[in-house]
Backbone as numpy.savetxt, mean C-alpha at the origin, in Angstrom:
# Nx Ny Nz CAx CAy CAz Cx Cy Cz
-13.85 -13.44 -4.08 -13.13 -12.19 -4.03 -11.68 -12.44 -3.62
-10.76 -11.70 -4.26 -9.36 -11.78 -3.86 -9.18 -11.14 -2.48
-8.01 -11.29 -1.92 -7.69 -10.65 -0.66 -8.03 -9.17 -0.76
-8.97 -8.67 0.06 -9.40 -7.28 -0.10 -8.30 -6.27 0.14
-7.25 -6.66 0.87 -6.16 -5.73 1.14 -5.39 -5.37 -0.11
-5.48 -6.17 -1.14 -4.64 -5.98 -2.31 -5.39 -5.46 -3.53
-6.71 -5.25 -3.43 -7.46 -4.86 -4.62 -7.72 -3.36 -4.70
-7.27 -2.59 -3.72 -7.28 -1.13 -3.83 -5.89 -0.61 -3.50
-5.54 0.52 -4.10 -4.24 1.14 -3.83 -4.36 2.64 -4.04
-3.62 3.40 -3.24 -3.64 4.85 -3.33 -2.22 5.37 -3.45
-1.99 6.23 -4.42 -0.67 6.78 -4.66 -0.58 8.25 -4.35
0.33 8.92 -5.01 0.53 10.36 -4.80 -0.64 11.15 -5.32
-1.08 10.82 -6.54 -2.17 11.57 -7.15 -3.16 10.67 -7.88
-3.15 9.36 -7.58 -4.08 8.46 -8.26 -4.52 7.33 -7.35
-5.61 6.68 -7.75 -6.18 5.56 -7.01 -6.44 4.42 -7.98
-6.43 3.18 -7.45 -6.60 1.99 -8.28 -7.54 1.01 -7.60
-8.25 0.25 -8.42 -9.10 -0.81 -7.91 -9.17 -1.97 -8.88
-9.14 -3.19 -8.36 -9.22 -4.40 -9.19 -10.65 -4.92 -9.16
-11.21 -5.17 -10.34 -12.57 -5.70 -10.42 -12.56 -7.22 -10.31
-13.74 -7.79 -10.11 -13.86 -9.24 -10.01 -13.43 -9.92 -11.30
-13.51 -9.21 -12.42 -13.12 -9.76 -13.71 -11.62 -9.66 -13.97
-10.89 -9.01 -13.08 -9.45 -8.90 -13.25 -8.98 -7.69 -14.00
-9.87 -6.75 -14.29 -9.46 -5.49 -14.90 -9.15 -4.48 -13.79
-8.58 -3.34 -14.17 -8.18 -2.34 -13.18 -8.83 -1.00 -13.51
-9.45 -0.41 -12.49 -10.01 0.93 -12.59 -9.00 1.92 -12.02
-8.96 3.13 -12.58 -8.07 4.15 -12.06 -8.80 5.47 -11.92
-8.39 6.26 -10.95 -8.89 7.62 -10.77 -7.70 8.53 -10.62
-7.77 9.69 -11.23 -6.65 10.62 -11.22 -6.62 11.36 -12.54
-5.47 11.79 -12.95 -5.32 12.46 -14.24 -5.34 11.40 -15.33
-6.38 11.39 -16.14 -6.57 10.29 -17.08 -5.43 10.13 -18.07
-4.74 11.23 -18.36 -3.64 11.16 -19.33 -2.30 10.79 -18.68
-2.27 10.70 -17.36 -1.03 10.37 -16.68 -0.67 8.91 -16.95
0.61 8.63 -17.10 1.05 7.28 -17.46 0.67 6.25 -16.42
0.64 6.62 -15.14 0.30 5.66 -14.10 -1.17 5.25 -14.12
-1.99 5.98 -14.87 -3.41 5.65 -14.99 -3.73 4.87 -16.27
-2.72 4.55 -17.04 -2.93 3.85 -18.31 -2.94 2.34 -18.09
-4.02 1.86 -17.49 -4.15 0.45 -17.13 -5.37 -0.18 -17.78
-5.96 0.50 -18.75 -7.21 0.03 -19.35 -7.09 -1.35 -19.99
-5.93 -1.66 -20.54 -5.78 -2.94 -21.23 -5.35 -4.09 -20.35
-5.17 -3.85 -19.07 -4.72 -4.91 -18.19 -5.83 -5.93 -17.93
-5.43 -7.20 -17.81 -6.41 -8.26 -17.55 -5.77 -9.33 -16.66
-6.60 -10.14 -16.04 -6.10 -11.20 -15.19 -5.42 -10.71 -13.93
-5.71 -9.50 -13.51 -5.05 -8.89 -12.35 -5.72 -9.36 -11.05
-4.91 -9.67 -10.04 -5.44 -10.06 -8.73 -5.01 -9.10 -7.62
-4.03 -8.23 -7.88 -3.57 -7.26 -6.88 -2.94 -6.07 -7.58
-3.02 -4.90 -6.93 -2.40 -3.69 -7.46 -1.61 -2.99 -6.37
-0.64 -2.20 -6.80 0.14 -1.36 -5.90 0.40 -0.03 -6.59
0.44 1.02 -5.81 0.66 2.36 -6.35 1.92 2.95 -5.76
2.84 3.39 -6.61 4.02 4.07 -6.13 3.63 5.35 -5.43
4.05 5.51 -4.20 3.66 6.66 -3.39 4.87 7.52 -3.10
4.63 8.74 -2.74 5.69 9.65 -2.33 5.04 10.78 -1.54
5.72 11.27 -0.53 5.17 12.37 0.25 4.94 13.58 -0.65
3.92 14.34 -0.34 3.59 15.52 -1.13 4.62 16.62 -0.91
5.22 17.06 -1.98 6.18 18.17 -1.94 6.17 18.84 -3.29
6.74 20.04 -3.36 6.68 20.81 -4.60 7.43 20.14 -5.74
8.40 19.30 -5.42 9.20 18.66 -6.47 8.85 17.19 -6.67
7.69 16.77 -6.17 7.27 15.38 -6.33 5.92 15.32 -7.02
5.54 14.14 -7.44 4.22 13.98 -8.05 4.14 12.82 -9.01
5.24 12.51 -9.69 5.20 11.42 -10.65 5.19 10.09 -9.93
4.52 9.11 -10.54 4.30 7.85 -9.84 4.23 6.71 -10.83
4.01 5.49 -10.31 3.84 4.34 -11.18 2.83 3.38 -10.56
2.33 2.47 -11.39 1.33 1.49 -10.99 1.86 0.10 -11.31
1.64 -0.83 -10.39 2.07 -2.21 -10.56 0.87 -3.13 -10.40
0.78 -4.14 -11.26 -0.30 -5.11 -11.18 0.23 -6.53 -11.17
-0.29 -7.34 -10.26 0.06 -8.76 -10.19 -1.01 -9.57 -10.88
-0.59 -10.42 -11.83 -1.54 -11.26 -12.55 -1.67 -12.63 -11.88
-2.77 -13.30 -12.15 -3.05 -14.59 -11.53 -1.98 -15.63 -11.85
-1.29 -15.46 -12.97 -0.26 -16.43 -13.36 1.10 -16.12 -12.75
1.17 -15.12 -11.84 2.42 -14.81 -11.16 3.33 -13.85 -11.90
2.87 -13.32 -13.03 3.65 -12.30 -13.74 3.19 -10.92 -13.28
3.97 -9.89 -13.66 3.73 -8.54 -13.15 3.74 -7.54 -14.30
2.83 -6.57 -14.23 2.76 -5.47 -15.18 3.06 -4.17 -14.45
3.55 -3.18 -15.17 3.80 -1.88 -14.57 3.62 -0.78 -15.60
3.15 0.37 -15.14 2.96 1.53 -16.01 3.30 2.79 -15.23
3.79 3.79 -15.93 4.06 5.06 -15.27 5.52 5.46 -15.31
5.90 6.28 -14.37 7.25 6.84 -14.28 8.27 5.72 -14.11
9.35 5.75 -14.94 10.30 4.64 -14.92 11.75 5.13 -14.94
11.99 6.30 -14.40 13.34 6.87 -14.48 14.40 6.03 -13.78
14.01 5.26 -12.75 14.97 4.43 -12.03 14.77 2.95 -12.30
13.99 2.62 -13.33 13.76 1.22 -13.65 12.72 0.56 -12.77
11.90 1.35 -12.08 10.90 0.79 -11.17 9.79 0.03 -11.91
9.70 0.23 -13.21 8.70 -0.50 -13.99 9.29 -1.67 -14.78
10.56 -1.98 -14.55 11.22 -3.06 -15.28 10.94 -4.41 -14.62
9.71 -4.88 -14.80 9.25 -6.10 -14.13 8.79 -7.16 -15.12
9.04 -6.95 -16.40 8.50 -7.86 -17.42 8.97 -9.30 -17.28
10.17 -9.47 -16.72 10.71 -10.82 -16.62 10.45 -11.48 -15.26
9.69 -10.85 -14.40 9.40 -11.43 -13.09 8.40 -12.58 -13.23
8.65 -13.66 -12.52 7.78 -14.83 -12.55 7.55 -15.36 -11.14
6.52 -16.14 -10.95 6.21 -16.79 -9.67 6.06 -15.79 -8.54
5.49 -14.64 -8.84 5.28 -13.60 -7.84 3.95 -13.85 -7.12
3.95 -13.69 -5.80 2.73 -13.89 -5.03 2.27 -12.63 -4.30
3.12 -11.61 -4.22 2.75 -10.38 -3.53 3.61 -9.24 -4.07
3.04 -8.02 -4.13 3.76 -6.87 -4.67 3.60 -5.66 -3.75
4.52 -4.72 -3.91 4.44 -3.43 -3.23 5.17 -2.41 -4.09
4.76 -1.15 -3.96 5.40 -0.08 -4.73 5.65 1.11 -3.84
6.86 1.65 -3.92 7.21 2.85 -3.19 7.68 3.93 -4.14
8.36 4.92 -3.64 8.86 5.97 -4.50 10.03 5.42 -5.33
9.84 5.38 -6.64 10.87 4.92 -7.59 11.29 3.48 -7.32
10.40 2.64 -6.78 10.80 1.29 -6.39 9.61 0.35 -6.45
9.88 -0.90 -6.87 8.87 -1.96 -6.86 9.46 -3.18 -6.16
8.66 -3.79 -5.30 9.07 -4.98 -4.56 8.13 -6.13 -4.87
8.63 -7.36 -4.69 7.80 -8.54 -4.89 8.25 -9.66 -3.97
7.29 -10.49 -3.58 7.58 -11.74 -2.90 7.36 -12.86 -3.91
8.33 -13.77 -4.03 8.20 -14.91 -4.92 7.62 -16.11 -4.18
7.18 -17.09 -4.94 6.55 -18.27 -4.35 7.46 -19.02 -3.39
8.78 -18.89 -3.57 9.72 -19.57 -2.68 10.05 -18.76 -1.43
9.36 -17.61 -1.24 9.55 -16.80 -0.05 10.68 -15.80 -0.12
11.36 -15.70 -1.26 12.40 -14.70 -1.43 11.81 -13.42 -2.02
12.63 -12.37 -2.09 12.16 -11.07 -2.55 12.91 -10.62 -3.79
12.24 -9.79 -4.59 12.89 -9.11 -5.70 12.61 -7.63 -5.58
13.51 -6.82 -6.10 13.34 -5.38 -6.07 13.94 -4.76 -7.31
13.31 -3.70 -7.78 13.86 -2.95 -8.90 13.57 -1.48 -8.66
14.49 -0.62 -9.10 14.29 0.81 -8.95 15.45 1.49 -8.25
15.15 2.58 -7.58 16.16 3.45 -6.96 16.98 2.67 -5.93
18.29 2.79 -6.03 19.20 2.07 -5.14 19.81 2.96 -4.06
19.60 4.26 -4.13 20.34 5.21 -3.30 20.28 5.00 -1.81
19.11 4.70 -1.27 18.97 4.60 0.18 19.08 3.17 0.70
19.31 2.21 -0.18 19.43 0.82 0.25 18.12 0.09 0.37
17.02 0.70 -0.05 15.71 0.06 0.10 15.49 -1.10 -0.86
16.37 -1.26 -1.84 16.27 -2.40 -2.75 17.18 -3.56 -2.33
17.83 -3.44 -1.19 18.76 -4.47 -0.75 18.01 -5.58 -0.01
17.24 -6.35 -0.76 16.37 -7.38 -0.17 16.77 -8.79 -0.63
17.92 -8.92 -1.27 18.30 -10.19 -1.86 18.47 -11.31 -0.84
18.79 -10.98 0.39 19.02 -12.01 1.40 17.76 -12.39 2.17
16.65 -11.70 1.91 15.41 -12.00 2.64 14.86 -13.35 2.21
14.25 -14.06 3.15 13.64 -15.35 2.83 12.45 -15.61 3.76
11.72 -16.66 3.44 10.54 -17.05 4.21 9.53 -15.91 4.33
9.42 -15.11 3.27 8.50 -13.97 3.27 7.09 -14.37 2.87
6.12 -13.60 3.36 4.74 -13.74 2.89 4.20 -12.41 2.35
4.87 -11.29 2.66 4.42 -9.98 2.18 5.55 -8.98 2.28
5.43 -7.90 1.50 6.37 -6.79 1.55 5.59 -5.47 1.57
6.24 -4.44 2.07 5.67 -3.09 2.06 6.76 -2.11 1.68
6.38 -1.05 0.96 7.36 -0.08 0.47 6.99 1.31 0.94
7.86 1.92 1.71 7.72 3.32 2.05 8.41 4.17 1.00
8.57 5.45 1.29 9.28 6.30 0.34 10.72 5.83 0.17
11.41 5.61 1.30 12.84 5.33 1.25 13.21 4.07 2.01
12.26 3.27 2.42 12.58 2.03 3.13 11.63 0.92 2.72
12.08 -0.31 2.92 11.30 -1.49 2.55 11.17 -2.39 3.77
10.02 -3.05 3.88 9.74 -3.92 5.02 9.24 -5.26 4.50
9.68 -6.33 5.14 9.23 -7.67 4.78 8.59 -8.36 5.97
7.50 -9.08 5.71 6.82 -9.87 6.73 7.15 -11.33 6.50
7.71 -11.99 7.52 8.08 -13.39 7.41 6.95 -14.30 7.87
7.01 -15.54 7.42 5.97 -16.52 7.75 5.86 -16.78 9.24
6.95 -16.55 9.98 6.92 -16.78 11.42 6.40 -15.58 12.21
5.90 -14.55 11.49 5.32 -13.40 12.15 6.31 -12.34 12.56
7.56 -12.42 12.11 8.56 -11.39 12.37 8.70 -10.49 11.15
9.46 -9.41 11.31 9.63 -8.45 10.22 11.10 -8.10 10.04
11.43 -7.72 8.80 12.76 -7.22 8.46 12.59 -5.91 7.72
13.60 -5.05 7.78 13.50 -3.76 7.10 14.88 -3.27 6.68
14.92 -2.58 5.55 16.15 -1.97 5.05 15.84 -0.60 4.47
16.88 0.23 4.37 16.71 1.54 3.77 16.91 2.66 4.77
16.39 3.82 4.45 16.52 5.00 5.29 15.89 4.76 6.66
16.64 5.10 7.71 16.15 4.84 9.07 16.25 6.08 9.95
16.18 7.27 9.34 16.46 8.47 10.12 15.40 8.79 11.17
14.22 8.21 11.06 13.20 8.37 12.10 12.94 7.06 12.84
13.83 6.08 12.63 13.65 4.80 13.28 12.62 3.91 12.63
12.28 4.20 11.37 11.23 3.45 10.68 11.63 2.02 10.34
12.91 1.70 10.47 13.37 0.34 10.18 13.61 -0.49 11.45
13.25 0.04 12.58 13.52 -0.64 13.85 12.37 -1.60 14.20
12.34 -2.72 13.49 11.24 -3.68 13.62 11.71 -5.05 14.08
12.97 -5.17 14.41 13.53 -6.50 14.68 12.91 -7.19 15.89
12.36 -6.42 16.82 11.77 -7.02 18.00 10.30 -7.37 17.89
9.71 -7.08 16.76 8.27 -7.34 16.59 8.01 -8.83 16.39
6.89 -9.29 16.96 6.51 -10.70 16.87 5.01 -10.84 16.61
4.61 -12.01 16.15 3.20 -12.37 16.00 2.47 -11.44 15.04
3.16 -11.05 13.96 2.57 -10.13 12.98 1.78 -10.88 11.91
0.76 -10.21 11.38 0.00 -10.77 10.26 -0.13 -9.80 9.09
0.30 -8.54 9.26 0.26 -7.56 8.16 1.23 -6.44 8.47
1.75 -5.80 7.42 2.67 -4.68 7.56 2.29 -3.58 6.59
2.70 -2.35 6.89 2.49 -1.22 5.99 3.60 -0.21 6.23
3.98 0.52 5.18 5.06 1.50 5.28 4.66 2.80 4.61
4.96 3.92 5.27 4.69 5.23 4.71 5.96 6.01 4.47
5.86 7.31 4.52 7.02 8.17 4.25 8.15 7.89 5.24
7.88 8.06 6.53 8.90 7.85 7.55 8.38 6.99 8.69
7.42 6.10 8.42 6.87 5.25 9.46 6.61 3.84 8.95
6.60 2.91 9.89 6.21 1.53 9.61 5.20 1.11 10.66
4.11 0.47 10.22 3.13 -0.05 11.16 2.88 -1.52 10.83
2.47 -2.27 11.85 2.23 -3.69 11.67 1.03 -4.12 12.51
0.31 -5.11 12.02 -0.86 -5.65 12.69 -0.51 -6.99 13.30
-0.85 -7.17 14.56 -0.59 -8.44 15.23 -1.80 -9.36 15.11
-1.58 -10.63 15.36 -2.65 -11.61 15.22 -3.80 -11.38 16.18
-3.54 -10.70 17.29 -4.61 -10.43 18.24 -5.23 -9.05 18.08
-4.97 -8.39 16.93 -5.67 -7.16 16.59 -5.06 -5.88 17.12
-3.82 -5.93 17.59 -3.14 -4.71 18.02 -2.28 -4.17 16.88
-1.87 -2.90 17.00 -1.03 -2.28 15.98 0.28 -1.81 16.61
1.39 -2.21 16.01 2.71 -1.76 16.41 3.18 -0.71 15.41
3.99 0.23 15.88 4.42 1.30 14.97 5.77 1.85 15.40
6.53 2.31 14.40 7.80 2.96 14.66 8.04 4.01 13.58
8.77 5.06 13.95 9.05 6.11 12.98 8.54 7.46 13.42
8.24 8.30 12.44 7.85 9.68 12.69 6.56 9.79 13.51
6.63 10.56 14.58 5.44 10.76 15.40 4.33 11.51 14.66
4.71 12.28 13.65 3.72 13.07 12.91 2.70 12.19 12.20
3.05 10.93 11.97 2.14 10.02 11.26 1.23 9.24 12.20
1.29 9.55 13.50 0.39 8.92 14.45 0.90 7.61 15.03
2.23 7.39 15.04 2.75 6.10 15.50 2.48 5.86 16.99
2.33 6.92 17.77 2.02 6.73 19.19 0.54 6.38 19.38
-0.32 7.06 18.65 -1.76 6.86 18.83 -2.23 5.47 18.44
-1.60 4.87 17.41 -2.10 3.58 16.94 -1.88 2.46 17.94
-0.98 2.67 18.89 -0.73 1.62 19.88 -1.94 1.38 20.78
-2.86 2.32 20.79 -4.08 2.17 21.60 -5.20 1.45 20.85
-5.02 1.23 19.57 -6.07 0.58 18.79 -6.19 -0.89 19.17
-7.42 -1.42 19.15 -7.69 -2.81 19.44 -8.69 -3.38 18.42
-8.70 -4.68 18.28 -9.63 -5.38 17.38 -9.50 -4.89 15.94
-8.26 -4.59 15.55 -7.99 -4.12 14.18 -7.86 -5.33 13.25
-8.41 -5.20 12.04 -8.36 -6.29 11.07 -7.60 -5.92 9.79
-7.30 -4.63 9.58 -6.56 -4.21 8.39 -5.92 -2.87 8.66
-4.77 -2.62 8.02 -4.03 -1.37 8.22 -3.50 -0.84 6.89
-3.16 0.45 6.88 -2.46 1.04 5.75 -1.73 2.27 6.24
-0.62 2.61 5.59 0.18 3.77 5.97 0.29 4.74 4.80
-0.12 5.97 5.02 0.06 7.02 4.03 1.34 7.78 4.28
1.52 8.89 3.60 2.75 9.65 3.78 2.90 10.14 5.22
1.86 10.74 5.74 1.92 11.28 7.10 0.71 10.88 7.93
-0.02 9.84 7.52 -1.15 9.37 8.32 -1.22 7.85 8.29
-1.89 7.30 9.30 -2.01 5.85 9.43 -3.49 5.51 9.61
-3.92 4.41 8.99 -5.34 4.07 8.94 -5.53 2.61 9.33
-6.62 2.33 10.02 -6.92 0.96 10.39 -8.41 0.67 10.32
-8.75 -0.58 10.03 -10.13 -1.04 10.06 -10.31 -1.90 11.30
-11.36 -1.65 12.05 -11.62 -2.45 13.24 -12.78 -3.41 12.96
-12.86 -4.45 13.79 -13.93 -5.44 13.65 -15.27 -4.74 13.63
-16.10 -5.11 12.66 -17.37 -4.45 12.48 -17.38 -3.46 11.34
-16.17 -3.13 10.81 -16.11 -2.32 9.60 -15.95 -0.83 9.80
-15.72 -0.37 11.04 -15.43 1.05 11.25 -13.96 1.32 10.91
-13.63 2.59 10.67 -12.28 2.97 10.25 -11.72 4.02 11.20
-10.45 3.84 11.58 -9.73 4.79 12.42 -8.61 5.42 11.60
-8.30 6.67 11.87 -7.20 7.33 11.17 -6.57 8.36 12.09
-5.23 8.42 12.07 -4.49 9.39 12.87 -3.36 9.97 12.04
-2.84 11.10 12.48 -1.75 11.75 11.76 -2.22 13.00 11.06
-1.53 13.37 10.00 -1.84 14.60 9.28 -3.22 14.54 8.65
-4.00 15.59 8.87 -5.36 15.66 8.32 -5.56 16.96 7.54
-4.47 17.51 7.02 -4.53 18.81 6.37 -5.39 18.82 5.12
-5.63 17.64 4.53 -6.48 17.55 3.35 -7.76 16.75 3.63
-8.03 16.49 4.89 -9.22 15.72 5.23 -9.05 14.22 5.04
-7.81 13.75 4.93 -7.55 12.33 4.66 -7.86 11.44 5.86
-8.04 12.04 7.04 -8.38 11.25 8.23 -9.86 11.34 8.59
-10.66 11.96 7.74 -12.09 12.13 8.03 -12.86 10.90 7.55
-12.68 9.81 8.31 -13.24 8.51 7.94 -14.11 7.92 9.03
-14.40 8.69 10.07 -15.10 8.15 11.24 -16.52 7.70 10.93
-17.11 8.21 9.87 -18.47 7.84 9.52 -18.54 6.64 8.57
-17.42 6.16 8.12 -17.40 5.01 7.22 -17.84 3.76 7.97
-18.59 2.90 7.28 -19.07 1.65 7.86 -18.92 0.51 6.85
-18.92 -0.70 7.36 -18.86 -1.91 6.53 -17.61 -1.97 5.66
-16.52 -1.42 6.14 -15.26 -1.40 5.39 -14.46 -2.67 5.71
-13.85 -3.25 4.67 -13.05 -4.47 4.85 -11.57 -4.25 4.56
-11.22 -3.14 3.90 -9.83 -2.83 3.60 -9.67 -1.34 3.38
-8.45 -0.83 3.63 -8.16 0.58 3.42 -6.85 0.73 2.66
-6.71 1.86 1.99 -5.46 2.20 1.30 -5.19 3.67 1.53
-4.05 3.98 2.10 -3.68 5.36 2.40 -2.65 5.84 1.39
-2.94 6.94 0.73 -2.03 7.52 -0.22 -1.24 8.66 0.38
-0.75 9.54 -0.46 0.02 10.67 0.02 -0.83 11.58 0.88
-1.98 12.00 0.35 -2.88 12.89 1.10 -4.34 12.49 0.93
-4.61 11.24 0.59 -5.99 10.78 0.53 -6.07 9.34 1.02
-7.30 8.90 1.30 -7.54 7.57 1.85 -8.70 6.92 1.13
-8.55 5.63 0.84 -9.62 4.84 0.23 -10.11 3.78 1.21
-11.39 3.45 1.11 -11.96 2.37 1.89 -12.80 1.47 1.03
-12.52 0.18 1.07 -13.29 -0.81 0.31 -14.38 -1.37 1.20
-15.63 -1.23 0.78 -16.75 -1.73 1.57 -17.08 -3.17 1.18
-17.79 -3.85 2.05 -18.13 -5.25 1.83 -18.98 -5.47 0.59
-19.67 -4.43 0.12 -20.48 -4.57 -1.09 -19.71 -4.26 -2.36
-18.40 -4.00 -2.25 -17.57 -3.74 -3.42 -17.44 -2.29 -3.80
-18.14 -1.39 -3.12 -18.01 0.03 -3.41 -16.76 0.58 -2.73
-16.29 1.73 -3.18 -15.04 2.31 -2.68 -15.29 3.74 -2.22
-15.00 4.00 -0.95 -15.10 5.32 -0.36 -13.78 6.05 -0.49
-13.82 7.37 -0.47 -12.59 8.16 -0.57 -12.72 9.43 0.24
-11.60 9.84 0.85 -11.55 11.08 1.61 -10.18 11.72 1.40
-10.16 13.06 1.42 -8.88 13.74 1.33 -8.71 14.54 0.05
-7.48 14.75 -0.32 -7.11 15.58 -1.46 -7.67 15.01 -2.76
-8.43 15.84 -3.47 -8.99 15.41 -4.74 -8.61 16.36 -5.88
-7.48 17.03 -5.71 -7.07 18.01 -6.71 -6.89 17.41 -8.09
-6.53 16.13 -8.16 -6.31 15.48 -9.45 -7.36 14.41 -9.75
-8.47 14.42 -9.01 -9.53 13.45 -9.24 -9.27 12.10 -8.64
-8.28 11.99 -7.73 -7.93 10.69 -7.16 -9.00 10.13 -6.22
-9.94 10.98 -5.80 -11.02 10.51 -4.93 -12.32 10.24 -5.69
-12.27 10.29 -7.01 -13.48 10.08 -7.81 -13.75 8.59 -8.00
-14.12 7.92 -6.91 -14.34 6.47 -6.92 -15.79 6.10 -6.63
-16.68 7.08 -6.59 -18.07 6.84 -6.17 -18.78 5.83 -7.05
-18.40 5.72 -8.30 -19.08 4.80 -9.23 -18.42 3.43 -9.29
-17.33 3.23 -8.56 -16.64 1.95 -8.59 -17.45 0.88 -7.86
-17.46 -0.30 -8.43 -18.06 -1.47 -7.77 -17.17 -2.64 -8.15
-16.29 -3.02 -7.24 -15.22 -3.95 -7.59 -15.64 -5.40 -7.64
-16.66 -5.76 -6.87 -17.13 -7.14 -6.88 -18.58 -7.19 -6.44
-19.29 -8.24 -6.82 -20.71 -8.35 -6.42 -20.82 -8.49 -4.92
-21.83 -7.84 -4.35 -22.06 -7.99 -2.91 -22.57 -9.39 -2.63
-22.19 -9.93 -1.48 -22.58 -11.31 -1.13 -23.97 -11.35 -0.54
């Protein structure tokens, strides 16, 4: 199985999952461009362009990383966020609102899409192992366990320079969260997304950041969620045997150890219709 953190993704109105065969499943509006991934093959990771729920938002895009280090994209492309055909030697991807990020094999970053808030200004980053994309800011995880961030900082979501000993990062609408090697969660940004509450979490093994909520998996496979629950996106306390989570705009996905995918939250567009998914054979 590929890294479980990268085989599910949740966007504004759609969900994605990578199968053991390298194909991609999607849930959402079947005719939407971001769900047109049926012909994709050789995929090892997916990312979903996310954006906070508002009356003037909704369009999104999907990005897929292939085993050969090339990248595919489908969906909304008004700012060039899907212009990834010439990318090579990519080892990690992330997608935000109107933006796509990548880590290359040499530890540098690439970005394409909206330039307005400075979230694509990642050309000087190096020694990276992962990236995360919020709505208006971008975060990079370095091999030495530190983080860098650029873009909109109006809620302090880019104030990560003092963080150390990190092993994972996630970015939402106005928040950034990170997982430390000893299972703690660090957070900065909007309090509405639960950045204060996550500091009490322990023995965490995976994290994800939605628009206004934050989610974590603890040792043993239970799931924690804090922040906005107006659509039931934090109603995950009964989930068990989960190995990875993906938080979207107003819904949450959980990947179980047997390859099935749980979903909670807003299902107005069918984004939670994952009950029949089985991404990999159970061990």
